[in-house]
N, C-alpha and C positions, 0 to 999 in steps of 0.2 A: 142729502136724505138718503136715512136710511133704507138699505132693502128688506122686507120682510119675507121671511120663509115659515112657512107654519106646518111644521111637520107631527104636529101633535097625532099620537096614535098609528105613528107608523115606525116600523121595525126596523132595525138597521138591516143593509147598509143604507137603506131608503133617504134618511134625512141627511147623510153624509153627500149622496149622490145630490141631493137637492139643492143644499149649499153649493159643493163645488160646482154644478150649472149657473151658479150666478155668481161664483168666483170667474170661471170661463168668458161670461159675458162682459166683465170689465167692471164690476161692482166692485169699490172699494171699504165698503160701510154696509154690514149685513147683520139682521139681526134674524137667530134661527129660536125657534121655538119647538122644545121637544118635551117627552114625559116620563122618559128614561135617563139613569145614568150611564150605560152602555153609551147611547147617542150621543150622550157630552162629550164623554172622552174620547170618542171616535172624530168627532168634528173639532176637537183641540188638536187631536195627531193631526188633522186636515191642514190647519191655520199654521201649526207649525212648519208645515210643508212648503206653504204657497205665501210666508212672509208676512202674517196677521196677527195683531195682539188680539188678545182673546179676554173677556170678562164676562164671569157667572152667576146669574143669580139664580136662586133658588124659594120658590112660591109653592109649598104645600101638593108638592111631586111635580109640579110644573117648573122648568128648568128656562130661562131666555138666555140664550149662549149670543153675544155681540162679540163680533170681528169688525175690526178695524185696522186701517192700514196710516195711523198718526204718526209712529214715531218715526225718526229716520233711522234707527236700526233695522224695524222691518224692512224700508225701503232699500236698505241695503240687501236685505238679505235677498230679497226680489230681484233685484237687479242680478245676483251674482247667481241665483237660479237660472235666469233668462241666457246667461251667459254660455251656459252647461251647455254641452253638445247633447242632444237627447241617446239614450242608449240603443242602438239598433234591435228592431223588431225581432220576438223569438219568434223560430220554424217549430211550434208546436201542435198537437194532437189533445184531443180531449177523451179520453175512454169513460163512457158511462155504463156500466153491468147492473144496475138496481136501481129502483127508485127515489131511494134516500141516499142521505151524507150520514156516514158513521154510525157509530153502534148507540146502541139505548132506545130511545122511545122513537117508533116510525115516525109516526104523525111528525114530530119536530123535524125529524131529517127530510120526512116529502117537502115539510116548508124549507129548511135550510137549500133544498135542491132547486127550488124555485126562485128562491133568491141569488143561489149563486148564477142562472141562467139570466135572472133581471141584471144583477151586475156585470157579469159579461157583455151584455150586450151595451152597457157604457163604458166599456173597455176601450182605450185606442190602441192596445196590443191583443188583437184578434187572433182562434185558433187558425187553422187551413181546414180544418174539420172535427165535429163531433161524433163520436162514433158510439152506437148504441146496440148491448146484448144483453140477452136473458133479461130479467124484470125491468132494467133500463129502458128496452124498447116501448114500456109503457107510456113511458113522457112524452112520445111524439105520437100516441094515438089517444089516451083515456086522460091524460091531466090538461084542460084547458090552460091554465098560465103559462104552464110551461110550452106548449103550442104555440100561444103568442108570443114566448120569446124566442122560441128556434125560429119561429117565421123571422121576426126582425134579425137574427142573426144570419139566416140564408140572404136576406134580402142585403146584408150588409158584407158577402161574399164567402160566410162560412158554408163550407160544405155539409150538409149532415147523412150521415151513412148509415142506414137500420137492416139489423139483423133481420133477415127474410125467413131462416131456420126458426127464429125464436119466436117471429110473427106469427109465422103458424102454428106453433106448439101453444102460444095462448089464444089461438083460434082469433087474431085481432089483424089479421095483413090486410082485409078488403077496410078497415076503418083508418089505415093509414092516414094522418093528417099532413105532416110535413117531411119532407127528408125522400131519399131515394133508397130503395129495397136492392142491400147488396149481401155478399157472403162471405164466409169464414177468410178466402183467400185476399179480399181486396182488404179487408177489415185490417188483416196483417200486413198487407205489402202497405199500409198507409202508415201503420205503425212503426214499422222497420225504416219507412223512409225518413220520419219525422225526427227534429235536432231533437226532443222531448215529449214526452207522454205524460199528461196529467189524468190520474186514473181515480171512479170513485167507483 
């Protein structure tokens, strides 16, 4: 019997994450329903990397994406992936200096930042630290969705470090909901010692 994943109304990457969770549980026949073409394409990419065949049907703007492991070629691909040794985890930190990702519409950028943090909670390769400065500190105080994702990351062992000078500047130090208040010296030290810094 096929496992049904109802991701209608969900923006990427959530449909992909929902589908991957079922793959990780060992499901070999999955039907994911979505309402946007971007999600379809991203699920197809997921399928290609996990040994699934894909069939897509569209009806009035709603897409049904069927994933299956029926063919021998797909099973061979999957066995090949299982034999590969996993890459060592990266030693990296994430530096966030603003509430949003990219240039352009800031509301879109804020949603992208929330999606980034959520996707990070689902990643097997987590940063050692997330460092917040300037407007980025507001994510650990004022944005409830971001706070929830950061709490999840903290539970998974990621250290959340927030600039005290920045919190004081915005007059929100007393409202900090997650992470530890720190200073420029420690933030710079974490960046210098990291193998890689991802910056927003």
